[in-house]
C-alpha positions as CSV (number, residue, x, y, z in Angstrom):
1,M,87.6,109.1,92.9
2,S,86.8,106.4,90.4
3,G,87.8,108.0,87.1
4,T,86.8,105.7,84.3
5,I,87.5,102.5,86.3
6,T,84.3,100.7,87.2
7,T,83.5,100.8,90.9
8,H,81.4,98.0,92.4
9,H,79.1,98.8,95.4
10,L,77.8,96.5,98.1
11,R,74.4,95.2,97.2
12,D,71.6,95.7,99.8
13,R,74.0,98.1,101.6
14,S,71.2,99.9,103.4
15,R,70.0,96.6,104.9
16,Q,73.2,94.7,105.5
17,A,76.8,95.8,105.7
18,T,78.1,92.2,105.0
19,R,77.5,89.9,102.1
20,V,78.7,86.3,101.3
21,E,79.0,84.9,97.8
22,H,80.6,81.8,96.4
23,I,83.1,81.0,93.6
24,Q,81.8,77.9,91.7
25,E,83.1,75.7,89.0
26,R,82.4,76.7,85.4
27,N,82.7,75.1,82.0
28,V,85.5,77.5,81.0
29,P,88.1,79.7,82.6
30,L,87.0,83.2,83.6
31,R,88.6,86.6,83.6
32,T,86.7,89.2,85.5
33,P,86.7,92.8,84.2
34,V,89.0,95.2,85.9
35,H,87.2,97.0,88.7
36,R,87.4,98.4,92.2
37,H,85.0,98.4,95.2
38,D,83.9,100.7,97.9
39,F,84.0,97.8,100.4
40,H,86.5,95.3,101.8
41,E,86.8,91.9,100.2
42,L,88.1,88.5,101.5
43,L,88.6,85.9,98.7
44,F,89.0,82.4,100.1
45,I,90.3,80.1,97.4
46,A,89.5,76.4,98.1
47,A,90.5,74.8,94.8
48,G,91.8,75.8,91.4
49,T,94.5,78.1,90.1
50,G,94.8,81.5,88.4
51,S,96.2,84.9,88.8
52,H,95.2,88.0,90.7
53,M,96.2,91.4,89.4
54,L,96.1,93.9,92.2
55,D,97.2,97.4,91.7
56,L,99.5,96.6,88.8
57,Q,101.1,93.6,90.5
58,A,100.3,90.1,89.4
59,H,100.0,87.4,92.1
60,E,99.7,83.7,91.4
61,V,96.6,82.1,92.9
62,K,97.1,78.8,94.7
63,A,94.7,76.9,96.9
64,P,94.1,77.1,99.7
65,S,94.7,80.8,100.2
66,L,93.2,84.1,101.2
67,H,93.4,87.2,99.0
68,L,92.7,90.7,100.4
69,V,91.2,93.6,98.5
70,S,90.9,97.0,100.2
71,P,88.3,99.7,99.2
72,G,89.6,101.6,96.2
73,Q,92.1,99.0,95.0
74,V,92.0,98.0,91.4
75,H,92.0,94.3,90.7
76,Q,91.2,91.6,88.2
77,L,90.9,87.8,88.9
78,T,91.7,85.3,86.2
79,R,90.5,81.9,87.4
80,S,90.6,78.3,86.2
81,A,87.3,76.5,85.4
82,D,87.6,74.3,88.5
83,M,88.2,77.2,90.9
84,T,85.9,77.2,94.0
85,G,85.9,79.3,97.1
86,D,84.0,81.9,99.2
87,V,83.9,85.7,99.0
88,V,83.1,87.8,102.0
89,M,82.4,91.5,101.4
90,F,81.8,94.1,104.1
91,A,81.5,97.9,104.3
92,P,84.1,100.0,106.0
93,D,81.6,100.9,108.7
94,A,80.6,97.3,109.6
95,L,80.5,96.7,113.3
96,L,82.8,93.7,113.5
97,G,82.5,93.0,117.2
98,Q,86.1,92.7,118.5
99,G,87.5,92.5,115.0
100,H,88.3,96.1,114.3
101,A,92.0,95.8,115.2
102,A,92.3,92.7,113.1
103,R,90.6,94.5,110.2
104,N,93.1,97.3,110.5
105,E,96.0,94.9,110.6
106,L,94.9,93.0,107.5
107,F,93.9,95.9,105.4
108,T,96.6,98.5,106.3
109,R,97.7,99.2,102.7
110,A,101.4,99.8,103.4
111,E,101.9,96.9,105.8
112,R,99.8,93.9,104.7
113,P,100.4,91.1,102.3
114,S,98.1,90.7,99.2
115,A,97.7,87.0,99.7
116,I,98.0,84.6,102.6
117,A,98.7,80.9,102.2
118,L,96.3,78.8,104.3
119,T,96.4,75.3,105.6
120,E,93.5,73.0,104.9
121,L,92.5,73.2,108.6
122,Q,92.6,77.0,108.5
123,L,90.4,77.0,105.4
124,T,87.9,74.6,107.1
125,E,87.8,77.0,110.1
126,A,87.2,80.0,107.9
127,R,84.4,78.3,105.9
128,A,82.7,77.2,109.1
129,L,82.5,80.8,110.2
130,I,81.4,81.9,106.8
131,A,78.6,79.3,106.9
132,L,77.4,80.7,110.2
133,M,77.4,84.2,108.8
134,E,75.5,83.0,105.7
135,A,72.9,81.1,107.8
136,E,72.2,84.2,109.9
137,L,71.9,86.4,106.8
138,A,69.4,83.9,105.3
139,S,67.2,83.9,108.5
140,E,63.9,85.7,108.5
141,R,65.2,88.5,110.8
142,P,69.0,88.4,110.6
143,L,70.7,90.0,113.6
144,V,73.4,92.4,112.4
145,E,75.4,92.0,115.6
146,V,75.5,88.2,115.1
147,V,76.6,88.4,111.5
148,E,79.3,91.0,112.1
149,G,80.4,89.2,115.3
150,Y,81.2,86.1,113.2
151,L,82.9,88.4,110.7
152,G,85.0,89.9,113.5
153,I,86.1,86.4,114.7
154,L,87.0,85.5,111.1
155,L,89.1,88.6,110.8
156,I,90.9,87.9,114.1
157,K,91.7,84.4,112.9
158,C,92.9,85.7,109.5
159,A,95.2,88.2,111.1
160,A,96.6,85.5,113.3
161,W,97.2,83.2,110.3
162,S,98.8,86.0,108.4
163,R,101.3,86.6,111.3
164,R,102.0,82.9,111.6
165,A,102.6,82.7,107.8
166,D,105.2,85.5,107.8
167,G,106.7,84.6,111.2
168,S,105.6,87.9,112.8
169,N,104.8,88.1,116.5
170,A,103.6,91.7,116.2
171,A,100.5,92.5,118.2
172,T,97.4,93.6,116.3
173,R,97.2,97.3,116.2
174,D,94.0,99.0,117.1
175,A,92.2,101.9,115.4
176,S,93.9,104.5,117.6
177,D,97.4,103.6,116.2
178,P,98.7,106.8,114.7
179,V,100.4,105.3,111.7
180,R,97.2,103.4,110.8
181,R,95.2,106.5,111.2
182,F,97.6,108.4,109.0
183,L,97.3,105.8,106.3
184,D,93.5,105.9,106.5
185,L,93.6,109.7,106.3
186,V,95.9,109.7,103.3
187,E,93.6,107.2,101.6
188,Q,90.6,109.4,102.1
189,G,92.3,112.8,101.3
190,F,95.3,112.3,99.0
191,L,93.6,114.0,96.1
192,A,92.9,117.2,98.0
193,E,95.6,117.3,100.7
194,R,99.3,116.5,100.1
195,T,101.2,118.0,103.0
196,V,102.5,116.2,106.0
197,S,101.5,119.2,108.2
198,H,97.8,118.8,107.2
199,Y,97.7,115.1,108.4
200,A,99.9,115.8,111.4
201,G,97.4,118.5,112.4
202,L,94.5,116.1,112.1
203,L,96.4,113.7,114.4
204,A,97.2,116.4,116.9
205,M,101.0,116.1,116.5
206,T,103.9,117.8,114.8
207,G,105.0,117.0,111.3
208,D,108.4,115.9,112.7
209,H,106.8,113.5,115.1
210,L,104.6,112.0,112.5
211,N,107.6,111.5,110.2
212,E,109.4,109.8,113.0
213,L,106.6,107.4,113.7
214,V,106.0,106.6,110.0
215,R,109.8,106.1,109.3
216,E,110.1,103.8,112.3
217,R,107.2,101.6,111.2
218,L,107.4,101.8,107.4
219,G,111.0,102.7,106.7
220,R,110.1,105.8,104.7
221,T,108.8,109.3,105.3
222,A,105.2,110.5,105.7
223,S,105.6,112.7,102.6
224,S,106.7,109.6,100.5
225,V,103.6,107.8,101.6
226,I,101.4,110.7,100.3
227,H,103.5,110.9,97.1
228,D,103.4,107.1,96.5
229,R,99.6,107.0,97.0
230,L,99.1,109.7,94.3
231,L,101.5,107.9,92.0
232,L,99.6,104.7,92.4
233,E,96.4,106.4,91.4
234,A,98.1,107.8,88.3
235,K,99.3,104.4,87.3
236,R,95.8,102.9,87.9
237,L,94.3,105.4,85.6
238,L,97.0,105.1,82.9
239,L,96.6,101.3,82.8
240,H,92.9,100.9,83.2
241,G,91.2,104.2,82.3
242,D,90.5,105.7,78.9
243,L,91.4,109.2,79.9
244,S,94.0,111.1,77.9
245,I,97.3,111.9,79.6
246,K,96.1,115.5,80.1
247,E,92.8,114.2,81.7
248,V,94.7,111.9,84.0
249,G,96.7,114.8,85.3
250,Y,93.6,116.9,85.7
251,A,91.9,114.0,87.6
252,L,94.8,114.1,90.1
253,G,94.5,117.8,90.6
254,M,97.4,118.8,88.3
255,K,95.8,121.2,85.8
256,D,99.0,121.9,83.9
257,P,99.7,118.9,81.6
258,A,103.4,119.7,81.4
259,Y,103.6,119.7,85.2
260,F,102.0,116.3,85.4
261,T,104.3,114.9,82.8
262,R,107.4,116.3,84.6
263,W,106.1,115.0,88.0
264,F,105.3,111.5,86.7
265,S,108.6,111.2,84.7
266,K,110.6,112.2,87.7
267,A,108.8,109.8,90.0
268,E,108.7,106.8,87.6
269,G,111.7,107.4,85.4
270,T,109.6,107.4,82.3
271,P,106.9,109.8,80.8
272,P,103.3,108.8,81.4
273,A,102.6,108.0,77.7
274,A,105.6,105.6,77.6
275,F,104.5,104.0,80.9
276,R,101.0,103.5,79.6
277,E,102.2,101.8,76.5
278,A,104.6,99.5,78.3
279,I,102.2,98.6,81.1
280,R,99.3,97.9,78.8
281,E,101.5,95.7,76.7
282,K,102.5,93.8,79.8
283,Y,98.9,93.3,81.0
284,K,97.3,93.4,77.5
285,A,94.9,96.0,78.9
């Protein structure tokens, strides 16, 4: 669901599931419009400064660094005129070679950082892989397996750098990891399905077992994950969309405006109208 928030799509998606672009110096600072994508994005910042608003949280941009944007996340980049870097975009169904587990680790919404500080050497390694990807993409007959093989290696390196940065020795989790699969299923279905039993059934386990796994990994219940994902979407629409309060509730499947107001007020501690006013003042939306 995109509501009134602009959604960007991967260009030439039918031909290539991966794309490379570059952040180049400009004469003046730039603030991109608020938007979201239906693809994954890796932002490698080589120089310059700025701020990155990602799902209502503002993050300072420092170089060198890597910023991660998952499909569906709402973000806005404010960049200095001298900012440079590389942007790698890829579809959720990109092949990735051996990089699927690393993709899962980097883009698991509840577990990953928004930004990763890089060393100059790490940035150089990343840019070398990006250059290989770009050269293959520019060839007369680009080989998808080669492009996405380089992308898989890049993701493996980024996951290792992320673990090194936060001091974690945790092994990369593969696509069969039940908590990862639960998070993916919630991301796909939170608007229509909001019960733990539904997702537990899809994972061929009991609701109690799913709760146990999620609590052990994330420190909260499976139902709170579902609830928080719905609340995040409400906040996105209240900040960035031009829907009325009633329409926001309806977009979330709550057709009774009074129920939506009670639900949001209980979850956030303030009515949706007051939240919208305060958050827009904060971000000057």
